C-alpha positions as a Markdown table, in Angstrom:
| # | Residue | x | y | z |
|---|---|---|---|---|
| 1 | Met | 26.1 | -5.6 | -16.5 |
| 2 | Leu | 22.9 | -7.7 | -16.8 |
| 3 | Thr | 20.8 | -6.7 | -19.9 |
| 4 | Thr | 17.1 | -5.9 | -19.5 |
| 5 | Asp | 16.3 | -9.0 | -21.7 |
| 6 | Ile | 18.2 | -11.3 | -19.3 |
| 7 | Leu | 16.7 | -9.6 | -16.3 |
| 8 | Phe | 13.2 | -10.0 | -17.8 |
| 9 | Gln | 13.7 | -13.7 | -18.4 |
| 10 | Gln | 15.0 | -14.2 | -14.8 |
| 11 | Ala | 12.2 | -12.1 | -13.4 |
| 12 | Leu | 9.6 | -14.2 | -15.3 |
| 13 | Gln | 11.0 | -17.4 | -14.0 |
| 14 | Leu | 11.2 | -16.1 | -10.4 |
| 15 | Leu | 7.5 | -15.0 | -10.6 |
| 16 | Gln | 6.4 | -18.4 | -11.8 |
| 17 | Gln | 8.2 | -19.9 | -8.8 |
| 18 | Leu | 6.6 | -17.5 | -6.4 |
| 19 | Ile | 3.1 | -18.0 | -7.9 |
| 20 | Ser | 3.6 | -21.8 | -7.4 |
| 21 | Thr | 4.3 | -21.3 | -3.7 |
| 22 | Pro | 1.5 | -20.4 | -1.4 |
| 23 | Ser | 2.3 | -17.1 | 0.5 |
| 24 | Phe | -0.9 | -16.0 | 2.3 |
| 25 | Ser | -0.3 | -13.1 | 4.7 |
| 26 | Lys | 1.6 | -14.3 | 7.8 |
| 27 | Glu | 2.5 | -17.5 | 5.9 |
| 28 | Glu | 5.2 | -16.2 | 3.6 |
| 29 | Asn | 8.1 | -18.2 | 4.9 |
| 30 | Gln | 8.6 | -20.2 | 1.7 |
| 31 | Thr | 8.5 | -17.2 | -0.7 |
| 32 | Ala | 10.8 | -15.3 | 1.5 |
| 33 | Glu | 13.3 | -18.1 | 1.2 |
| 34 | Ile | 12.9 | -18.2 | -2.6 |
| 35 | Ile | 13.6 | -14.5 | -2.9 |
| 36 | Asn | 16.5 | -14.7 | -0.5 |
| 37 | Ser | 18.1 | -17.6 | -2.4 |
| 38 | Phe | 17.5 | -15.8 | -5.8 |
| 39 | Leu | 19.3 | -12.7 | -4.5 |
| 40 | Val | 22.2 | -14.6 | -2.9 |
| 41 | Ala | 22.7 | -16.5 | -6.2 |
| 42 | His | 23.3 | -13.1 | -7.8 |
| 43 | Gly | 25.9 | -12.2 | -5.3 |
| 44 | Val | 23.7 | -10.0 | -3.1 |
| 45 | Lys | 24.3 | -9.8 | 0.6 |
| 46 | Thr | 20.8 | -10.1 | 2.1 |
| 47 | His | 19.2 | -9.4 | 5.5 |
| 48 | Arg | 16.1 | -11.1 | 6.9 |
| 49 | Lys | 13.7 | -10.4 | 9.7 |
| 50 | Leu | 10.7 | -12.8 | 9.9 |
| 51 | Asn | 9.5 | -13.0 | 6.3 |
| 52 | Asn | 11.0 | -9.7 | 5.1 |
| 53 | Ile | 14.1 | -9.7 | 3.0 |
| 54 | Trp | 16.2 | -6.5 | 2.2 |
| 55 | Ala | 19.5 | -5.5 | 0.7 |
| 56 | Trp | 21.6 | -2.5 | -0.3 |
| 57 | Asn | 23.6 | -2.0 | -3.5 |
| 58 | Gln | 27.2 | -3.2 | -3.5 |
| 59 | His | 28.7 | 0.3 | -3.6 |
| 60 | Phe | 26.5 | 1.8 | -0.9 |
| 61 | Asp | 27.8 | 5.2 | 0.2 |
| 62 | Pro | 26.3 | 6.7 | 3.4 |
| 63 | Ala | 27.0 | 10.1 | 2.1 |
| 64 | Lys | 24.6 | 9.7 | -0.8 |
| 65 | Pro | 20.8 | 9.7 | -0.7 |
| 66 | Thr | 19.0 | 6.4 | -0.9 |
| 67 | Ile | 16.1 | 5.2 | -3.0 |
| 68 | Leu | 13.8 | 2.5 | -1.5 |
| 69 | Leu | 12.5 | -0.1 | -3.9 |
| 70 | Asn | 9.6 | -1.9 | -2.1 |
| 71 | Ser | 6.9 | -4.5 | -2.9 |
| 72 | His | 5.3 | -7.3 | -1.2 |
| 73 | His | 5.3 | -11.1 | -1.7 |
| 74 | Asp | 2.2 | -12.1 | 0.3 |
| 75 | Thr | -1.2 | -12.7 | -1.3 |
| 76 | Val | -4.8 | -12.8 | -0.3 |
| 77 | Lys | -6.5 | -16.2 | -0.3 |
| 78 | Pro | -8.1 | -17.2 | -3.7 |
| 79 | Asn | -11.7 | -16.3 | -4.1 |
| 80 | Ser | -14.4 | -18.8 | -4.8 |
| 81 | Gly | -14.7 | -17.8 | -8.5 |
| 82 | Tyr | -11.4 | -19.4 | -9.6 |
| 83 | Thr | -11.7 | -21.8 | -12.5 |
| 84 | Arg | -8.0 | -22.5 | -12.6 |
| 85 | Asp | -5.5 | -23.8 | -10.0 |
| 86 | Pro | -4.4 | -20.5 | -8.4 |
| 87 | Phe | -0.9 | -21.9 | -7.9 |
| 88 | Asp | -0.4 | -23.2 | -11.5 |
| 89 | Ala | 1.7 | -20.5 | -13.1 |
| 90 | Lys | 0.8 | -21.1 | -16.7 |
| 91 | Met | 1.4 | -18.8 | -19.6 |
| 92 | Glu | -1.3 | -18.6 | -22.3 |
| 93 | Asp | -1.9 | -16.0 | -25.0 |
| 94 | Gly | 0.7 | -13.6 | -23.5 |
| 95 | Lys | -0.7 | -13.8 | -20.0 |
| 96 | Leu | 0.8 | -15.4 | -16.9 |
| 97 | Tyr | -1.9 | -16.7 | -14.7 |
| 98 | Gly | -1.9 | -17.3 | -10.9 |
| 99 | Leu | -2.6 | -15.9 | -7.5 |
| 100 | Gly | -0.4 | -12.9 | -6.8 |
| 101 | Ser | 0.7 | -12.6 | -10.5 |
| 102 | Asn | -0.7 | -9.1 | -10.8 |
| 103 | Asp | -0.9 | -8.1 | -7.1 |
| 104 | Ala | 1.9 | -7.6 | -6.7 |
| 105 | Gly | 4.2 | -10.3 | -8.1 |
| 106 | Gly | 4.8 | -8.5 | -11.4 |
| 107 | Cys | 5.8 | -5.4 | -9.5 |
| 108 | Leu | 8.0 | -7.3 | -7.1 |
| 109 | Val | 10.1 | -9.2 | -9.7 |
| 110 | Ser | 10.3 | -6.0 | -11.8 |
| 111 | Leu | 11.8 | -4.1 | -8.9 |
| 112 | Ile | 14.1 | -7.0 | -8.0 |
| 113 | Ala | 15.3 | -6.9 | -11.6 |
| 114 | Thr | 15.8 | -3.2 | -11.4 |
| 115 | Phe | 17.8 | -3.5 | -8.2 |
| 116 | Leu | 20.0 | -6.2 | -9.8 |
| 117 | Tyr | 20.6 | -3.9 | -12.8 |
| 118 | Tyr | 22.1 | -1.2 | -10.6 |
| 119 | Tyr | 23.5 | -3.5 | -7.8 |
| 120 | Asp | 27.2 | -3.5 | -8.8 |
| 121 | Gln | 27.4 | -0.3 | -10.7 |
| 122 | Pro | 29.9 | 2.2 | -9.2 |
| 123 | Gly | 29.6 | 6.0 | -9.3 |
| 124 | Leu | 25.8 | 6.3 | -9.0 |
| 125 | Lys | 24.4 | 9.5 | -7.5 |
| 126 | Tyr | 22.0 | 7.4 | -5.3 |
| 127 | Asn | 22.1 | 4.3 | -3.2 |
| 128 | Phe | 19.5 | 1.6 | -3.6 |
| 129 | Cys | 17.7 | -0.3 | -0.9 |
| 130 | Leu | 15.5 | -3.2 | -1.9 |
| 131 | Ala | 12.8 | -4.4 | 0.5 |
| 132 | Thr | 10.6 | -7.3 | -0.3 |
| 133 | Thr | 8.1 | -7.5 | 2.5 |
| 134 | Ala | 5.2 | -9.5 | 4.1 |
| 135 | Glu | 1.7 | -8.9 | 5.4 |
| 136 | Glu | 0.8 | -6.1 | 3.0 |
| 137 | Glu | -2.6 | -7.5 | 2.2 |
| 138 | Ile | -3.7 | -7.4 | 5.9 |
| 139 | Ser | -1.8 | -4.2 | 6.8 |
| 140 | Gly | 0.1 | -6.3 | 9.3 |
| 141 | Asn | 2.6 | -5.1 | 11.8 |
| 142 | Asn | 5.3 | -7.6 | 10.8 |
| 143 | Gly | 5.9 | -6.4 | 7.2 |
| 144 | Leu | 7.4 | -3.2 | 6.0 |
| 145 | Glu | 6.6 | -1.3 | 9.2 |
| 146 | Leu | 8.8 | -3.9 | 11.2 |
| 147 | Ile | 11.9 | -3.3 | 9.1 |
| 148 | Val | 11.8 | 0.4 | 8.3 |
| 149 | Pro | 14.0 | 1.2 | 11.3 |
| 150 | Glu | 16.6 | -1.3 | 9.9 |
| 151 | Leu | 16.8 | 0.4 | 6.5 |
| 152 | Gly | 18.5 | 3.6 | 7.6 |
| 153 | Lys | 17.9 | 7.0 | 6.1 |
| 154 | Leu | 15.7 | 6.8 | 3.0 |
| 155 | Asp | 15.1 | 9.8 | 0.7 |
| 156 | Phe | 12.3 | 8.6 | -1.4 |
| 157 | Gly | 10.5 | 5.4 | -2.2 |
| 158 | Ile | 9.0 | 3.5 | -5.1 |
| 159 | Val | 6.2 | 1.2 | -3.9 |
| 160 | Gly | 5.5 | -1.6 | -6.4 |
| 161 | Glu | 1.7 | -1.9 | -6.9 |
| 162 | Pro | -0.1 | -2.4 | -10.2 |
| 163 | Thr | -0.7 | 1.0 | -11.8 |
| 164 | Gln | -0.1 | 0.2 | -15.5 |
| 165 | Met | 3.2 | 2.0 | -15.0 |
| 166 | Gln | 1.3 | 5.3 | -14.5 |
| 167 | Leu | 2.4 | 7.6 | -11.6 |
| 168 | Ala | 0.3 | 7.4 | -8.5 |
| 169 | Ile | 1.8 | 10.5 | -6.8 |
| 170 | Ala | -0.6 | 10.4 | -3.9 |
| 171 | Glu | -2.5 | 7.9 | -1.8 |
| 172 | Arg | -5.3 | 8.3 | 0.6 |
| 173 | Gly | -4.7 | 7.4 | 4.2 |
| 174 | Leu | -7.3 | 5.5 | 6.3 |
| 175 | Met | -8.7 | 5.9 | 9.8 |
| 176 | Val | -11.5 | 3.8 | 11.1 |
| 177 | Leu | -13.2 | 5.5 | 14.0 |
| 178 | Asp | -15.4 | 3.8 | 16.6 |
| 179 | Cys | -17.7 | 6.5 | 18.1 |
| 180 | Thr | -20.0 | 6.3 | 21.1 |
| 181 | Ala | -22.6 | 8.9 | 22.0 |
| 182 | Phe | -23.7 | 8.8 | 25.6 |
| 183 | Gly | -27.1 | 9.5 | 27.0 |
| 184 | Arg | -29.2 | 8.2 | 29.9 |
| 185 | Ala | -31.5 | 5.3 | 30.0 |
| 186 | Gly | -35.2 | 5.7 | 30.7 |
| 187 | His | -38.7 | 4.4 | 30.0 |
| 188 | Ala | -40.0 | 5.3 | 26.5 |
| 189 | Ala | -43.5 | 5.8 | 27.9 |
| 190 | Arg | -42.5 | 8.6 | 30.2 |
| 191 | Glu | -40.4 | 11.8 | 29.8 |
| 192 | Glu | -37.3 | 10.0 | 31.1 |
| 193 | Gly | -33.7 | 9.5 | 30.0 |
| 194 | Asp | -31.6 | 11.3 | 27.4 |
| 195 | Asn | -31.7 | 9.4 | 24.1 |
| 196 | Ala | -28.2 | 8.6 | 22.9 |
| 197 | Ile | -29.5 | 8.0 | 19.3 |
| 198 | Tyr | -30.5 | 11.6 | 19.0 |
| 199 | Lys | -27.0 | 12.7 | 20.2 |
| 200 | Ala | -25.5 | 10.3 | 17.7 |
| 201 | Met | -27.7 | 11.8 | 14.9 |
| 202 | Lys | -26.2 | 15.2 | 15.5 |
| 203 | Ala | -22.6 | 13.8 | 15.3 |
| 204 | Ile | -23.5 | 11.7 | 12.2 |
| 205 | Glu | -24.9 | 14.7 | 10.4 |
| 206 | Trp | -21.6 | 16.5 | 11.2 |
| 207 | Phe | -19.6 | 13.7 | 9.6 |
| 208 | Arg | -22.0 | 13.8 | 6.6 |
| 209 | Thr | -21.7 | 17.5 | 5.9 |
| 210 | Tyr | -18.4 | 18.8 | 7.3 |
| 211 | Arg | -15.7 | 20.0 | 4.8 |
| 212 | Phe | -12.2 | 20.4 | 6.1 |
| 213 | Pro | -10.6 | 23.8 | 5.3 |
| 214 | Lys | -7.7 | 22.4 | 3.3 |
| 215 | Glu | -8.2 | 20.2 | 0.3 |
| 216 | Ser | -5.8 | 18.1 | -1.7 |
| 217 | Glu | -4.8 | 19.2 | -5.2 |
| 218 | Val | -5.0 | 15.5 | -6.2 |
| 219 | Phe | -8.0 | 14.2 | -4.2 |
| 220 | Gly | -10.1 | 17.2 | -3.2 |
| 221 | Pro | -11.8 | 16.9 | 0.2 |
| 222 | Ile | -11.4 | 14.3 | 2.9 |
| 223 | Lys | -14.1 | 11.7 | 2.6 |
| 224 | Met | -15.9 | 10.6 | 5.8 |
| 225 | Ser | -18.6 | 7.8 | 5.7 |
| 226 | Val | -20.6 | 6.5 | 8.6 |
| 227 | Thr | -20.9 | 2.8 | 7.8 |
| 228 | Ile | -22.2 | 1.0 | 10.9 |
| 229 | Ile | -24.6 | 2.1 | 13.7 |
| 230 | Asn | -25.9 | 0.2 | 16.7 |
| 231 | Ala | -28.1 | 1.2 | 19.7 |
| 232 | Gly | -30.9 | 0.0 | 21.9 |
| 233 | Ser | -32.0 | -3.2 | 23.6 |
| 234 | Gln | -35.8 | -3.2 | 23.4 |
| 235 | His | -38.6 | -1.0 | 22.1 |
| 236 | Asn | -39.6 | 0.7 | 25.4 |
| 237 | Val | -36.2 | 1.6 | 26.7 |
| 238 | Val | -34.5 | 4.9 | 25.8 |
| 239 | Pro | -30.9 | 3.9 | 24.9 |
| 240 | Ala | -28.0 | 5.1 | 27.1 |
| 241 | Thr | -25.5 | 4.6 | 24.3 |
| 242 | Cys | -25.3 | 4.6 | 20.6 |
| 243 | Thr | -22.2 | 3.4 | 18.8 |
| 244 | Phe | -21.3 | 4.0 | 15.2 |
| 245 | Thr | -18.3 | 3.5 | 12.9 |
| 246 | Val | -16.8 | 6.1 | 10.5 |
| 247 | Asp | -14.5 | 5.4 | 7.6 |
| 248 | Val | -12.2 | 8.4 | 7.1 |
| 249 | Arg | -10.1 | 8.6 | 3.9 |
| 250 | Val | -7.5 | 11.2 | 4.8 |
| 251 | Thr | -5.8 | 13.1 | 1.9 |
| 252 | Asp | -2.3 | 14.4 | 1.7 |
| 253 | Ala | -3.5 | 17.8 | 2.8 |
| 254 | Tyr | -3.4 | 16.6 | 6.5 |
| 255 | Arg | -1.8 | 14.2 | 8.8 |
| 256 | Asn | -4.0 | 11.6 | 10.5 |
| 257 | Glu | -3.3 | 13.1 | 13.9 |
| 258 | Glu | -4.5 | 16.5 | 12.8 |
| 259 | Val | -7.8 | 15.1 | 11.4 |
| 260 | Leu | -8.4 | 13.1 | 14.5 |
| 261 | Glu | -7.9 | 16.2 | 16.8 |
| 262 | Met | -10.2 | 18.3 | 14.6 |
| 263 | Ile | -13.0 | 15.6 | 14.7 |
| 264 | Arg | -12.7 | 15.3 | 18.5 |
| 265 | Glu | -13.1 | 19.1 | 18.9 |
| 266 | Gln | -16.3 | 19.2 | 16.8 |
| 267 | Val | -18.4 | 16.2 | 17.8 |
| 268 | Asp | -20.1 | 15.5 | 21.1 |
| 269 | Cys | -19.2 | 11.8 | 21.4 |
| 270 | Glu | -16.3 | 9.6 | 22.3 |
| 271 | Val | -14.0 | 9.0 | 19.3 |
| 272 | Lys | -11.6 | 6.1 | 19.3 |
| 273 | Pro | -9.4 | 5.4 | 16.2 |
| 274 | Arg | -8.7 | 1.7 | 15.6 |
| 275 | Ser | -5.3 | 2.9 | 14.2 |
| 276 | Ile | -3.7 | 6.1 | 12.9 |
| 277 | Arg | -0.8 | 4.2 | 11.2 |
| 278 | Leu | -2.2 | 4.1 | 7.7 |
| 279 | Lys | -1.1 | 7.6 | 6.7 |
| 280 | Pro | -1.8 | 9.6 | 3.5 |
| 281 | Ser | 1.3 | 9.8 | 1.3 |
| 282 | Ser | 2.5 | 11.8 | -1.6 |
| 283 | Ile | 5.4 | 13.0 | -3.7 |
| 284 | Pro | 5.6 | 16.5 | -5.2 |
| 285 | Lys | 4.8 | 16.6 | -8.9 |
| 286 | Glu | 8.1 | 18.6 | -9.3 |
| 287 | His | 10.2 | 15.7 | -7.9 |
| 288 | Ala | 12.9 | 14.6 | -10.3 |
| 289 | Phe | 11.6 | 11.1 | -10.5 |
| 290 | Val | 8.0 | 12.2 | -11.3 |
| 291 | Gln | 9.3 | 14.5 | -13.9 |
| 292 | Ala | 11.4 | 11.7 | -15.4 |
| 293 | Gly | 8.2 | 9.7 | -15.7 |
| 294 | Ile | 6.2 | 12.5 | -17.2 |
| 295 | Ala | 9.0 | 12.9 | -19.8 |
| 296 | Leu | 8.4 | 9.3 | -20.7 |
| 297 | Ser | 4.7 | 10.0 | -21.3 |
| 298 | Arg | 3.5 | 8.7 | -17.9 |
| 299 | Thr | 0.4 | 10.3 | -16.4 |
| 300 | Thr | 0.0 | 11.3 | -12.7 |
| 301 | Tyr | -3.0 | 10.5 | -10.6 |
| 302 | Gly | -4.1 | 9.9 | -7.0 |
| 303 | Ser | -4.7 | 6.3 | -5.7 |
| 304 | Pro | -7.8 | 5.8 | -3.7 |
| 305 | Thr | -6.6 | 2.5 | -2.2 |
| 306 | Thr | -4.1 | 2.0 | 0.6 |
| 307 | Ser | -0.8 | 0.0 | 0.4 |
| 308 | Asp | 2.5 | -0.2 | 2.3 |
| 309 | Gln | 3.1 | 3.4 | 1.1 |
| 310 | Ala | 0.9 | 4.4 | 4.1 |
| 311 | Leu | 3.7 | 3.1 | 6.4 |
| 312 | Leu | 6.4 | 5.4 | 5.0 |
| 313 | Asp | 7.3 | 8.9 | 6.2 |
| 314 | Ile | 9.2 | 9.8 | 3.1 |
| 315 | Pro | 8.1 | 11.1 | -0.3 |
| 316 | Ser | 6.9 | 8.0 | -2.2 |
| 317 | Ile | 5.2 | 7.0 | -5.4 |
| 318 | Lys | 3.1 | 3.9 | -6.2 |
| 319 | Leu | 4.2 | 2.5 | -9.5 |
| 320 | Gly | 4.2 | -0.9 | -11.2 |
| 321 | Pro | 3.2 | -3.1 | -14.0 |
| 322 | Gly | -0.2 | -4.7 | -14.0 |
| 323 | Asp | -3.7 | -3.3 | -13.5 |
| 324 | Ser | -5.3 | -2.7 | -10.1 |
| 325 | Gly | -8.6 | -3.8 | -11.5 |
| 326 | Arg | -7.2 | -7.4 | -11.7 |
| 327 | Ser | -6.1 | -7.5 | -8.1 |
| 328 | His | -7.9 | -10.2 | -6.0 |
| 329 | Met | -10.0 | -11.3 | -9.0 |
| 330 | Ala | -10.6 | -14.9 | -9.9 |
| 331 | Asp | -8.1 | -16.3 | -12.4 |
| 332 | Glu | -5.8 | -13.4 | -11.7 |
| 333 | Phe | -3.2 | -12.7 | -14.4 |
| 334 | Ile | -0.6 | -10.3 | -15.7 |
| 335 | Tyr | 0.5 | -9.8 | -19.3 |
| 336 | Val | 4.0 | -11.0 | -19.7 |
| 337 | Asp | 4.9 | -7.9 | -21.7 |
| 338 | Glu | 3.8 | -5.7 | -18.8 |
| 339 | Ile | 6.7 | -7.1 | -16.7 |
| 340 | Lys | 9.2 | -6.4 | -19.5 |
| 341 | Glu | 7.8 | -2.9 | -19.9 |
| 342 | Gly | 7.9 | -2.4 | -16.1 |
| 343 | Ile | 11.6 | -3.3 | -15.9 |
| 344 | Glu | 12.5 | -1.1 | -18.8 |
| 345 | Leu | 10.5 | 1.9 | -17.6 |
| 346 | Tyr | 11.8 | 1.7 | -14.0 |
| 347 | Ile | 15.3 | 1.8 | -15.3 |
| 348 | Lys | 14.7 | 4.6 | -17.8 |
| 349 | Met | 13.1 | 6.8 | -15.1 |
| 350 | Leu | 15.8 | 6.0 | -12.6 |
| 351 | Asp | 18.6 | 6.6 | -15.0 |
| 352 | Arg | 17.6 | 10.2 | -15.2 |
| 353 | Leu | 18.3 | 10.6 | -11.5 |
| 354 | Val | 21.2 | 8.3 | -10.7 |
| 355 | Arg | 23.6 | 8.9 | -13.6 |
């Protein structure tokens, strides 16, 4: 059995290799190959679809429940504030610098190490499925969503994102709504037309003030924000249409489809969602894995940001080394000790379930 110290050293070397290799969303071919080669070198049978790599533990038993271990290997492009080479994976003062080191390289290699720890162990109560995926940073269609049908039945998932190894037991979903209020054009100097702006104002006020009946124990109410509005062509023409955009952060109290239906019933305008695929997600606080984390002095909270967790229809938790506040920052870094702690805590929590 690989020790956590050996796994940590291997994970650190892998992360340095990944940082040194550009892997912007939709351009992750090289890092996919690095991950695949790393797993194969450890005797793992891998599967690949586009830039997604996945594998199951050696003693996979279809009669047992399966835990998904997922994180992404794509990155955003470096912002203009960088003072370092974003692809130079240097370690200084206990920090590993580089693009994707914190988001989500540290989580990714820690989960890979955790998977290898359990990979060839017989007699576990659960199977493991490791999925290292692409296009997370752009919520793309060719990442986790593409391969979920290939992964078989999953019972719950750990999604690796930087949470300082605290337990994000819920995540808001996201719907962006493009709304159009319809009126009738006319001359502003006469009593003509039906002003679409005034109709839109009524709908906008509803979005500003409405409270959905059910509220999340973690997040409270659903948050709706009107963020863009556009109408009119010239000062003396009553506008026939007024368009506006609403950012809707759906909580785990509802499904996106339910919220969309309720909105359409209430507002007098056309409502078109850009997508309903970024679902709210959660895991019960009573779940054995959450309780295992709490027993190890981990705290629970709700994550306001979206991740690949939104693409899963199973109980899931967002959990990983690193700090979300460092994601996408200039001169991104992760503390080396955070990776070591991440591996150790993943294993300690999972041991309480799988033994």
